[in-house]
N, C-alpha and C positions, 0 to 999 in steps of 0.2 A: 504494500500500500504506500510506503514511503516513496518508492520509485515512481509510482503513478502520480502521487501528489507533486513531486518535483517536476515531472513532465508537464502537468497541468499549469504550474506556475510559469515555466519557461514559455509555453505556448501563449499564455496570457500576456506575459511581458513583451514578447515579440509582436503580438497583435496590437498592443497598446500604443506603440510608437506611431502608428499610422492613423490613430483616431483623433477626432476633434473633441477635446476634453472640455467639459463645462467647468466653471469655477468651483473649487471645492466648497462643500458645506460643512461648517464647523459647529459642533454642538457641545456646550459645556453645561453639565447638569450637576447640581448639588442637592443632596438629600439628608435630612436629619429625622430621626425617629426616637421615640422613647417608650419604655414599657413600665408597667407597675405590677406589683404583686400584693397579695392580701397581707396586711400587717396584723390585724386582729380579726379572727374568724367570727367572734361574737359580735363585734361592733361593725364589721364590714368595712374597715378602713383599708385604703390602698396606699402603698408607699412606692415611690419611684425606684425601680430595680435595675434598669438597663437603659443605655442610650447608644445610638449608632450614628455615624457620619459617613457619607459616601460621596465621592466626587468622580464623575465620569466624563471623559473627553472623547468625542467621536469625530473623525474626519472622513468624509465620504466624497468620492469623485466618480463621475459618471460620463460615459461616452458610448453611445449605442454601438455595439451590443454588450459592452463591458461595464461592470459596476464594481468599484473597490471601496473598502471601508477599513479604517484602523480604529481600534477602541482601546483605551487605557482606563482602568477603573481601580481606584483605591478605596478601601472600606475598613473601618475599625469599629469594634463593638466593645463597650465597657460594661461589665457587670458590677454594679455599685455595692451589692451586698454579698457577693460571693466571688470565688476565683473562676478563671476561665476566659479572661479577656483575650481577644485575638484581633489581628489585622491581616489583610491580604492585598496584594497588588496583582492585577490581572491585565495582560496585554494580549491582543488578538488581531489578526488580519484576515479579512474575508474577501473573496472574489466570486463574482457571479458572471457567467458568460452565456449569452444566448447563441447557441450554435445555429439555430433556425427558429422559425415561429413555433415549432413543436417541441424542440429539445433545448433545455436549459441546464447547464452544469454549474455546480458550486463547490467551493473548497474553502477550508478555514484552518488556520494554524495558530496556536496560542500557547502561552506559558502563564502559570499562576504560582505565586509564592505565598504560603500561609505561615504566619508566625504568632506564637503565643508568648507575650512578654514575660509571664511568670514561669515559663518553661513547663516542666512536668516530668514525671517518672512513670512510663517512658516519655521521651519528648514527643510532642504531637506536631512539631513544625515539619512542613513538607513542601516540596516543589512538584508541580504537575505540568507535564507537557502533553498537548493534545493535537490531533489532526482530524479532519473531517472531510469526507467527499460525499457529494449528493448529486442527484439527477432528477429532473422533472420532465416527464414526457407526456405531451398531449396526444393520446391515442386516437381519439375521434372528437368531433365537436361535442363539447360538454362532458367529455370523459378524460381523466388524467391519471397518471401513475407516478408516484414519487418513491424514490429509493435513496437510502443513505447508509453510510457506515462510518463510524468514528472510533478512534483509539485514544486512550488516556493512560499515561504512565505516571503513577504517583511515587516519587522518590522521597521517602521519609528520612529525617535525621536519625531516627532509630531504624536500622535496616529491617528489623523484624516486622515493621508496620508497612513496608513498601508493598505496592500492589499494582496491578494493571487491569484495565477494564475495556472491553470491546462491546460496541453497541451497534446493532443493525435495526433498521426501521423500514417500513413499507406502508404506503397509503394508496388506496384506490378510491377515486371520487367520480361519480357519474350523475348525470341529471336526466330524469325521466319525466318529461312534462314539467309540472310544477314541483315535483319531488326531487330532492337531492340526497343521494345515498353516499355515505362516507364510511369506509372500513379501514382501520389502522392496526398495525402491529409494531411492537417495539420489544426487542430482546436485549438484555444486558448479561454479559458473561464476564465474571470477575475471577481473576487468577492471581496467585502469588507472583512477586517480581524479585528475582534473585534467590540464591541458595539459602540466604540467612532469614528470609521472611517466614513469619509464622501465621500468615493469613490463609484462611481456607478458601477453596474454590466455591463459587456459588453462581446461580443464574436467576434471572427475574424476567418473566415474560408478561407483557401487557397487551391486551387486545380490546378493541372497541368498535362498535357499529352504531352509527347514528343515521336517522332519517329526518329530513327537514322539509317542511312545506314552504315553498317560496314561489308565489304566483308571478313575480316580476321576471321578465325575460332576461 
């Protein structure tokens, strides 16, 4: 998958030189949140227990048929009445390329660093590297098929906690008159990473079917 992702980025870069790019769109977003927990069960009093601050910077450039986006996100959460504070820095690049009116490809690569200021035994600090490939195919008018696969490698400061995760997804959407049928599947496969890891292998599968009435054409 890594070789396929590299090929996708090379083709995207080569194509990009000849395109007429629009001016980049820059978005800076700040978020703050707070939580409260019950102080006295009998009196029903609430006491502030946590607060979080998040800053996200997104830069997006578009030139038909290519769309590129870079995202950097920093977030920190403080538990005021207990241990467990943490902060993370997440950086990702996404590319979407319309091969034709029917076929669209997408790819994403990113890295995330999680840190717990208080440390821990064992340490819960870790670095995650992820890649993702996807395709969206318009089979017929009103019918589409989406497929995706992504990998995530979590490298923990404590080698026993390191792990890897592979995720596959598929979605089928079709329109029958005023009805829209949507069927989706997502499977996660988690495995140990490295000989020193103590993480067990596990899987998780999620499926859904929805039927929506929409009389608008």
